[in-house]
C-alpha positions, 0 to 999 in steps of 0.5 A, spaced: 539 773 607 537 771 614 531 775 616 533 776 623 527 777 629 530 784 632 527 786 638 530 794 640 528 796 648 530 800 653 531 797 660 525 793 663 522 798 665 520 796 673 527 796 674 528 803 671 528 810 675 523 815 672 521 813 666 519 818 660 513 819 658 514 818 650 515 814 645 523 814 644 525 817 639 532 814 638 529 807 637 524 809 632 529 812 628 533 805 629 527 801 628 526 804 621 533 802 619 532 796 621 525 795 616 529 798 610 534 793 611 530 787 611 530 785 617 523 784 622 523 789 627 520 789 634 519 795 640 519 795 647 519 803 649 517 806 655 510 804 655 512 796 656 508 792 661 513 792 667 513 785 670 520 782 669 516 776 668 512 778 662 518 780 659 522 773 660 515 770 657 515 775 651 522 774 649 521 767 650 515 765 645 518 770 640 525 767 639 529 774 637 535 773 634 538 779 636 536 785 641 539 792 641 538 796 649 538 804 650 542 805 656 542 812 659 547 813 665 542 813 670 539 805 667 546 802 668 544 797 673 537 796 669 540 794 663 545 789 667 538 786 670 536 786 663 541 783 659 541 777 664 534 776 663 535 775 656 541 771 657 537 766 662 531 766 657 535 766 651 543 764 652 544 765 644 541 771 642 546 776 640 545 783 645 548 790 644 547 796 648 547 803 645 545 810 647 548 816 651 552 812 656 556 808 651 557 813 646 560 818 652 564 813 655 572 810 653 570 803 650 574 799 655 570 802 660 564 800 656 565 793 656 566 792 663 560 796 664 556 790 660 560 784 661 554 780 659 553 785 652 556 782 645 557 788 642 556 796 643 555 802 639 557 809 640 554 815 636 548 814 631 547 807 628 542 808 623 548 805 619 552 801 622 546 797 626 544 795 618 551 792 617 552 789 624 545 784 623 548 783 615 554 780 617 550 776 624 546 774 618 550 770 615 555 769 619 552 768 626 555 770 633 562 769 630 563 774 625 569 776 620 573 781 625 575 784 618 568 786 617 567 788 624 572 793 623 568 796 617 561 798 621 561 805 624 561 806 631 562 799 633 565 797 640 567 789 641 571 785 645 575 780 641 580 775 647 583 781 651 582 786 647 577 791 646 575 794 639 572 800 637 571 804 631 570 810 629 562 812 629 560 816 622 556 822 622 551 823 616 551 829 614 544 828 610 539 827 616 534 827 612 536 821 608 535 817 615 527 818 614 522 818 619 522 814 625 518 808 624 511 811 628 507 805 626 510 801 632 510 806 637 503 810 636 502 816 640 496 813 643 500 808 646 503 813 651 501 817 656 505 823 654 502 830 657 498 835 653 501 842 653 497 847 657 493 851 652 493 847 646 487 843 643 483 838 649 483 832 643 489 828 640 495 826 642 502 828 644 509 826 640 516 828 640 520 830 634 526 833 633 529 838 628 537 837 628 542 833 631 549 835 634 551 841 639 557 845 638 557 848 646 562 846 650 558 846 657 562 842 662 556 838 664 554 835 657 557 831 653 552 831 648 556 832 642 560 825 643 553 822 640 551 827 634 557 830 633 559 839 634 556 840 628 549 842 628 545 838 622 538 840 620 532 837 617 528 840 611 523 844 611 520 839 607 522 833 611 520 836 618 512 838 615 511 831 612 512 828 618 508 834 623 502 831 617 503 826 617 503 825 626 497 830 625 493 826 620 494 819 620 495 819 629 491 825 631 497 828 635 495 835 637 501 836 641 508 837 638 514 836 643 521 839 639 526 835 644 532 838 640 537 843 643 538 847 636 531 847 634 532 855 633 539 853 630 536 854 622 533 860 622 529 859 615 527 852 617 524 854 623 520 860 619 518 855 613 516 849 619 511 855 622 508 858 615 508 850 614 502 849 620 500 856 618 498 854 612 495 846 612 491 850 618 493 846 623 491 846 630 498 844 633 500 846 640 508 845 641 514 847 645 521 846 644 528 847 646 531 855 645 537 857 649 544 857 646 541 861 640 540 867 643 540 872 637 535 868 633 529 868 638 528 875 635 521 879 636 519 877 628 521 869 630 517 869 636 511 872 634 511 867 627 512 862 632 507 863 637 502 864 631 504 857 628 502 854 636 508 854 640 506 855 647 513 854 651 520 855 650 524 851 655 531 854 657 537 851 661 539 856 664 543 853 669 546 858 674 544 865 675 551 867 677 555 870 671 562 867 675 559 860 675 556 860 668 563 862 666 566 857 669 561 851 667 562 854 659 555 857 658 553 863 653 551 869 655 550 873 661 544 873 666 542 879 664 542 878 657 537 871 659 532 876 663 532 880 658 531 875 653 525 871 658 521 877 658 521 879 651 519 872 650 513 873 655 511 880 653 510 876 645 506 871 649 510 864 649 511 860 656 518 860 658 520 854 663 527 855 666 533 849 668 537 851 673 542 846 677 546 847 684 553 844 686 558 846 680 566 846 681 567 852 686 561 853 687 559 857 693 553 858 699 553 865 696 553 862 689 547 858 690 543 864 693 545 869 688 542 863 682 536 862 686 534 869 687 536 869 680 530 864 678 525 867 682 526 874 679 525 871 672 518 872 669 517 865 668 512 860 668 515 855 671 522 854 674 526 846 676 532 845 680 537 839 680 544 837 683 549 836 676 551 829 674 558 828 672 556 823 666 561 819 662 565 824 657 564 831 661 569 835 664 565 834 670 567 827 671 574 828 669 574 834 674 572 829 679 577 823 678 582 828 679 579 831 685 577 824 688 583 820 684 579 816 682 580 811 676 572 809 675 565 811 677 561 805 679 556 807 675 550 801 676 550 804 685 552 812 683 547 816 686 548 823 685 544 825 691 549 821 696 554 821 692 562 820 696 564 825 690 561 831 691 563 837 685 562 842 689 565 844 695 559 843 699 556 835 702 553 831 698 547 831 703 547 838 705 547 839 697 540 835 697 538 839 703 539 845 700 535 842 693 529 840 697 528 847 701 529 850 694 523 845 692 518 847 697 519 854 696 518 854 689 512 850 690 509 855 695 510 860 691 506 857 686 500 855 690 501 862 693 500 865 685 495 860 685 491 863 690 492 869 689 489 868 682 483 865 684 
């Protein structure tokens, strides 16, 4: 088998708005799968040199056979410009897109959104990507149609027909191993440190679970990782944590999965392992949907093991809006849980959105007042985006009789299709007013604490 020189990347960062500060875990897992399959793999993540000229020079010098690009919806335009740079520099290179946008969009829309790519993937590609590389290594850019149909999650266009295979969600996510940390060293990124944690050491993201059973109207995460929650074993998690701690000097961990507390036994064993191995770590996690697992006993153990903050996507303080967007728990229940977390000594970062369908200025006022009444360490507001695959996008299309969104030019702050009854410009004005109020309150609290 020919060894393919493979580049996995995000769009060229000078073309992207709001670039993350972490290495991309998804690309790290794919890189590990590519290496395991016997091909050479390179990575251009969020820390890449941003110049387009530097990128063209880099791919020309390396002569990649295959380039895969991870695309978020906000980065569709950046991804297409990146693909055009590749086509102008290496016209024969196979180009594939994957990630959240291709995974949640309709297959026909994917091939329309990215007219110059050869293939796309939806869902998890740790199994499908090596199979595609194997097929290209054998047959080049003209692979067997029969063989392509056996690659899970693959999307491609043949003549005028778009083909899309059903994704496969491996129930054993331990079998994926770890991300390929050797090519995304934490020291090479500008990720922040967690307040209250060690002053030295580096920061790294990590995940315990894949999948989310929630049906929130603004989210389509289940179309990427499925509705069933699959958890890594505590042995697998501790192996990666210990490796990051001892080999890469990581002292700050960010658990990114939304279902971190889903498996109480795994979380307990992770915390006990951190304590047993005397690792001086600070970490945060997402912990909202499983309010019942955030018991006093669990929270105290998490705190002892280094948990400094829990991030909660509360979204609305209005119970009527919470019900309409299919969020679990009432505003009162969440307030009580936040208070309990704070009493134990773990910080809370609370996230909210304004501008949902049916939301009035009174609902927004209720949410703002609720947010400012929470004993949270920080609050953050945004406007919901009708991402592909979400119930909100279906609502928008029906309300405005829109067939397809031009994602290259879509801006939620200026959208001619507001989800709520409030005009986009007015909603953005309210959002900025809330942010100014929060900044003022934060400065006042800081002044009073001096």
